[in-house]
C-alpha positions as CSV (number, residue, x, y, z in Angstrom):
1,X,13.9,7.3,-5.7
2,X,10.3,7.4,-5.3
3,X,9.1,6.2,-1.7
4,X,5.2,5.0,-3.4
5,X,5.2,3.3,-6.9
6,X,1.7,2.1,-7.6
7,X,1.1,0.0,-10.6
8,X,-1.6,-2.1,-12.3
9,X,-0.6,-5.7,-11.9
10,X,-1.5,-8.8,-14.2
11,X,-3.2,-11.8,-13.5
12,X,0.2,-13.6,-14.3
13,X,2.1,-11.0,-12.2
14,X,0.1,-11.6,-9.2
15,X,0.5,-15.4,-9.3
16,X,4.1,-15.5,-9.8
17,X,4.4,-12.9,-6.6
18,X,1.7,-15.1,-4.8
19,X,-0.1,-12.9,-3.5
20,X,-3.1,-14.8,-2.9
21,X,-0.8,-16.5,-0.2
22,X,0.4,-13.2,1.8
23,X,-1.8,-12.2,5.0
24,X,-4.5,-9.5,4.9
25,X,-4.8,-6.4,6.9
26,X,-8.0,-4.4,7.4
27,X,-8.4,-0.6,8.6
28,X,-11.5,1.1,8.8
29,X,-11.8,4.7,7.6
30,X,-9.5,6.9,9.9
31,X,-6.1,8.8,9.6
32,X,-2.8,7.7,11.2
33,X,0.8,8.2,10.6
34,X,3.2,5.1,10.2
35,X,6.7,4.4,9.2
36,X,8.4,1.7,7.3
37,X,11.4,-0.2,8.8
38,X,11.4,-2.4,5.7
39,X,9.7,-2.5,2.1
40,X,6.2,-3.5,2.3
41,X,4.7,-4.8,-0.8
42,X,0.7,-4.9,-1.3
43,X,-2.1,-5.6,-3.3
44,X,-4.8,-3.8,-2.1
45,X,-8.8,-5.9,-2.6
46,X,-10.8,-3.2,-1.3
47,X,-11.0,0.4,-0.2
48,X,-9.4,3.9,-0.9
49,X,-6.1,5.1,0.3
50,X,-4.3,8.6,0.3
51,X,-0.7,8.3,1.3
52,X,0.9,11.3,1.9
53,X,4.9,11.5,2.5
54,X,6.3,13.3,5.5
55,X,9.2,14.6,4.2
56,X,6.8,16.7,1.3
57,X,6.7,14.4,-1.3
58,X,3.2,14.3,-3.1
59,X,0.3,12.8,-1.9
60,X,-0.1,9.3,-3.3
61,X,-4.0,7.5,-3.9
62,X,-4.8,3.9,-4.7
63,X,-7.7,1.5,-4.6
64,X,-8.9,-1.9,-5.0
65,X,-6.9,-3.7,-7.4
66,X,-3.1,-1.6,-7.5
67,X,0.0,-3.1,-6.4
68,X,1.7,-0.7,-4.0
69,X,5.3,-0.6,-3.0
70,X,6.3,1.7,0.2
71,X,10.0,2.0,0.4
72,X,11.7,1.1,3.6
73,X,12.4,4.7,5.9
74,X,9.3,5.9,4.5
75,X,7.4,7.9,7.0
76,X,4.0,9.4,6.2
77,X,0.3,9.9,6.8
78,X,-2.8,7.2,5.7
79,X,-5.8,8.6,4.8
80,X,-7.9,5.6,4.7
81,X,-11.1,7.3,2.9
82,X,-13.2,4.0,2.1
83,X,-12.7,0.8,4.7
84,X,-9.3,-1.1,3.3
85,X,-8.4,-4.7,3.1
86,X,-5.2,-5.6,1.6
87,X,-2.5,-8.2,1.2
88,X,0.9,-7.5,2.1
89,X,4.1,-8.5,2.2
90,X,7.7,-7.1,3.7
91,X,10.7,-7.8,2.5
């Protein structure tokens, strides 16, 4: 199973998910480690990021306009290349 999925959502999909009601989170250019204890779905409003799984998986890059799902249990390194702002929701 892929631990990180990236898709280009339609306006209808975003509305159905209620993304505009989700909280937002911002992060400056930086590198940090993270581990997911539950699945997160995020809609990227601004920025550019590459996330590299600790298990040797391939790095995954995403940017503004992407809908990204991070699987529960994922341990990774985030590299924020351009300041990030996202809507997010944990399942």
